[in-house]
Every structure is written in C-alpha cells, then in structure tokens.
Residue, then its C-alpha position, 0 to 999 in steps of 0.5 A: m580949343a581949350n582941350q588942346v591947351s589942357d593936354r600940354v604938359f605944362p599949363v599955359a595961359v589961355t585967352q577968353e577967346e580960347l575958352e568955352a562955356g563949362s571950362h574949369i579955369y584958374a589963376r595964380r595968386w599970391y606970387g604963384l603960391y596957390t591958385h584960384h579956380g572957377i567955371y567959365v560961364g561964357e560972355g566974360t563971366v565966371i562962377h566960383f566958390t569963395r568964403t561968401g559962397v558960390d558967386t559969379t564974377c567978371l573974368d577980369c575980376f576973377r583974374q585980379e589980385g590987387e592991382q595985378l591981372h593974372s593970366l588965365r589957365s585951363y585946368a587939366d583933367g584926366r592926367s596920368p599919375l606920372r604926369f600928375t606927379f611932375t605937374r604943379r599942384g592946383t593945375c590938374t587932376i588924375l580924375p577924368n572929366t566925366k561930364s560934357p561942358q554943358e553938364v559942367l556949366n549946368m552943375a555950376c549954375e545949379l550950385h550958384r542958384s542954390d548956394g549949395f556947396g556948403e561952408y567954405d573951408l580952405f583945406n576941405n571945401n575950397c574953390e578947387h573942390f568946387a570946380t573939380f566937383c562940377g567937372t568930375g562929381v568928386r570934391e578934390s583939391a590937389q593943392t590942399a591934399w598935399i598940405c594935408a598929407c604933410a600935416r598928417k605925416i608930421k602928426r604921426v612923427k610927433a606921436w611916434a617921438l612922444k611914444l619913444l620918449r615915454e618908453l625911454s623914460s620908463s625903461d631907464p630911470k637912472i638918467r637924471d639931471d643935477s636936481g635929481i629929477e628924471s630929465k626924460n620924464l620932464i621931456v615926456e611931460q613937455a612933449s605931452a603938453a605940446q601935443q595937447n596944445p598945438 
C-alpha cells in the first residue's frame, strides 16, 4: 500500500496502518522549510539519523516538533527527472529503490547497531542521506543538494566578479577618486578581503 502512495505526483499524508517495515518516511519541519527522514521499522518505531547518531524513536516522537504532531509522508524513489523537477525537494529522488523492504530494514538496523553512518553534517551527511542510502545504496539528499548547488554558483559569480575587477583596475589606471587613490584597486582589495573572510 505504501508503494501506491509514493507513486502519486504530490506527496500525501500516510497513516501508520499504510506503512510497511522498511518504508522510507519523512515529516515536515519548521513550517515545511525542511523534512526529517527515517526508516519505519514496524510496531510504531523509526530508525533515523540525528546529530547524536543513528537512533530509534517512536513514530509520534519522529513526527513531533515542539507541541505539534506533523503528518507522516512516504518518500518516493525512482521518480522521472521531469516529475522530480516539479516536486518539492526532500520528498523524492530519481534514484531507483534497488532493495526490498526487508533489505532496507536490515541496512537501517545494521547502521543502528554499529552507529556506522559517520558524523552528522547538515549538508553532506544528514537524515535524508541516511534513509536514501538504506533504500538505494547511495548517500543523497535532494533538499541539501539544491542549497549546495546555489552556494557553488554564488561562489563562482563572486570569483568571476573579483577577476573582472582586477582586470579593470590593471587595464585602466586613469580612474581615480578625489584623494588620488585608484578607486578600482581599493574595490579589488576590499573584494579580495571579503572573499578570504566570508
């Protein structure tokens, strides 16, 4: 039944009765800004990855944020690139689920026993990386991949602007401010200092 839910275009809430052991589930957090992921073990228990390591928790504890209980949602594996593009990040992946629910469950249990998923890192090793890895064998987080891609673009634009300012200051030394100091060189120095101390 969980597979029927994950095939829908937009993620919908699921109940505990609809889940099977080995399901990759998530709950929205902080007004829907991000999602928290885990593997449903069965009998109201979830294995998830947090700053304290791979841990188990009750289903209601997994869904809870402060006083609010968020709805559970089933993560969708194997989305087409087009459907993936138009779906909210952190709810699906284009990676195919290559493991049976039992294999997913076994992987999550083994990582819990050994606490062997490494150190938690918000962008490079988080709960979505953990749950996706259990199902696909690949560490992936669609919600943080987008943020990291934006950060790389900003860094490239910053480097390009700095290079352009350097070229301008070296090719046209005639532009000076009232104090006689080349204003472009001052801009380049300030941009260099800003790049070294982000």
